C-alpha positions in Angstrom: -11.9 -12.6 22.7 -8.5 -13.2 24.3 -6.1 -10.4 23.4 -3.4 -12.8 22.3 -5.8 -14.7 20.1 -7.2 -11.5 18.7 -3.7 -10.4 17.7 -2.7 -13.8 16.2 -5.9 -13.9 14.2 -5.2 -10.4 12.9 -1.6 -11.4 12.0 -2.8 -14.6 10.2 -5.5 -12.8 8.3 -3.6 -9.6 7.3 0.2 -10.0 7.3 0.5 -11.0 3.7 -1.8 -8.3 2.5 0.0 -5.7 4.6 3.3 -6.9 3.2 2.1 -6.6 -0.3 0.7 -3.1 0.4 4.0 -1.9 2.0 6.0 -3.4 -0.8 4.1 -1.6 -3.5 4.4 1.6 -1.6 8.2 1.5 -0.7 9.4 -0.9 -3.5 11.9 -2.5 -1.2 11.4 -6.0 0.1 13.4 -5.6 3.3 11.9 -2.2 4.2 8.5 -3.7 3.5 9.2 -6.6 5.9 10.4 -4.1 8.5 7.2 -2.0 8.1 5.0 -5.1 8.5 6.9 -6.1 11.6 6.6 -2.5 13.1 2.9 -2.4 12.2 2.1 -5.5 14.0 4.3 -4.5 17.0 2.3 -1.3 17.3 -1.0 -3.3 16.9 0.1 -5.6 19.7 0.8 -2.6 22.0 -2.5 -1.0 21.1 -4.5 -4.2 21.8 -2.6 -4.8 25.1 -3.2 -1.3 26.3 -6.9 -2.3 26.4 -7.9 0.0 23.5 -11.2 -0.8 21.9 -10.6 -2.1 18.3 -13.7 -2.0 16.2 -12.0 -2.9 12.9 -8.6 -4.5 13.2 -8.1 -4.6 9.5 -8.6 -0.8 9.2 -6.4 -0.2 12.2 -3.4 -2.3 11.0 -3.6 -0.6 7.5 -3.7 2.8 9.2 -0.7 1.9 11.2 1.2 0.6 8.2 0.2 3.8 6.1 1.5 6.0 8.9 4.8 4.1 9.0 5.0 4.3 5.2 4.6 8.0 5.4 7.4 8.2 8.0 9.6 6.0 5.7 8.9 8.1 2.7 10.2 11.2 4.5 13.6 9.6 4.7 13.6 7.5 1.6 16.1 7.9 -1.2 15.3 7.4 -4.9 15.3 3.8 -6.2 16.5 3.1 -9.7 14.5 0.8 -12.0 17.6 -1.2 -12.6 18.2 -1.8 -8.9 14.6 -3.0 -8.6 15.0 -5.4 -11.5 18.2 -6.8 -10.0 16.4 -7.4 -6.7 13.8 -9.4 -8.6 10.9 -6.9 -8.5 7.9 -8.7 -9.7 4.7 -6.9 -8.9 2.3 -9.6 -10.1 -0.5 -7.3 -11.3 -3.4 -9.9 -11.5 -5.9 -7.4 -10.1 -4.8 -4.2 -11.8 -7.0 -2.5 -14.3 -6.5 -3.1 -18.0 -4.5 0.1 -18.3 -1.8 -1.2 -15.9 -2.0 -4.9 -16.6 -0.6 -4.5 -20.1 2.5 -2.9 -18.9 5.8 -4.7 -18.1 7.0 -4.7 -14.5 10.0 -2.6 -15.2 7.8 0.2 -16.5 5.5 -0.1 -13.5 8.4 0.0 -11.1 9.3 3.3 -12.8 5.7 4.7 -12.9 4.5 4.0 -9.4 7.1 6.2 -7.6 6.3 9.0 -10.1 2.7 9.3 -8.9 2.0 11.7 -6.2 2.1 9.8 -2.9 -1.6 10.4 -2.1 -2.6 9.1 -5.5 -0.1 6.2 -5.4 -1.6 5.1 -2.0 -5.2 5.3 -3.2 -4.5 3.4 -6.5 -2.4 0.8 -4.7 -5.1 0.2 -2.1 -7.8 0.0 -4.7 -6.2 -2.1 -7.4 -3.4 -4.0 -5.6 -5.0 -4.6 -2.2 -8.5 -4.8 -3.8 -10.2 -2.6 -1.2 -13.5 -0.9 -1.8 -13.6 2.9 -1.7 -15.5 2.7 1.5 -12.8 0.5 3.1 -10.0 2.9 1.9 -11.9 5.9 3.3 -12.2 4.2 6.7 -8.5 3.2 6.8 -7.3 6.6 5.8 -9.8 8.8 7.7 -10.9 10.4 4.4 -14.3 10.8 2.9 -15.4 8.3 0.2 -15.7 11.2 -2.2 -12.1 12.2 -1.5 -10.8 8.7 -2.0 -12.7 8.3 -5.3 -11.2 11.6 -6.5 -7.7 10.4 -5.6 -8.2 7.1 -7.4 -9.5 8.9 -10.5 -6.7 11.5 -10.4 -4.1 8.7 -9.8 -5.4 6.7 -12.8 -5.4 9.9 -14.9 -1.8 10.6 -13.9 -0.9 7.0 -14.8 -2.5 7.5 -18.2 -0.6 10.7 -18.8 2.7 9.0 -17.9 1.9 6.2 -20.2 0.9 8.5 -23.0 4.1 10.5 -22.7 6.1 7.2 -22.9 4.4 6.2 -26.1 4.0 9.7 -27.6 
């Protein structure tokens, strides 16, 4: 396949999902847009260097996750009120029952409180709707490790929710 066509197909297929993933991880629309742009620029360079890409989806998520990690190192705290003013609306149609019953303001406050490795796993599983196997491939982790992180992330969410209600 032509390199340009391969890139354009990847962009068309994954840009919205990458944006949603970045947005849930950084909770800032403009930063998420920048991360998506940077992710696809790096993908473009990778493809045009002639590198063999076996799974474009996994590669672009891996690039985005690395950029998110870089961003989190310099990120400042975000207040719930600021997120609400910016119109934060997570749209949790795919989230498990535990999360789907919560209001978006509470979710905006809960997600950043999860440890980053758990937040990433839970977001990729329930927001991006990836299988454990796909997440393992994208993060270079074992399926067992990914499953444990998802379980612990959900457990941490439950503890936060129980503390809120208790």
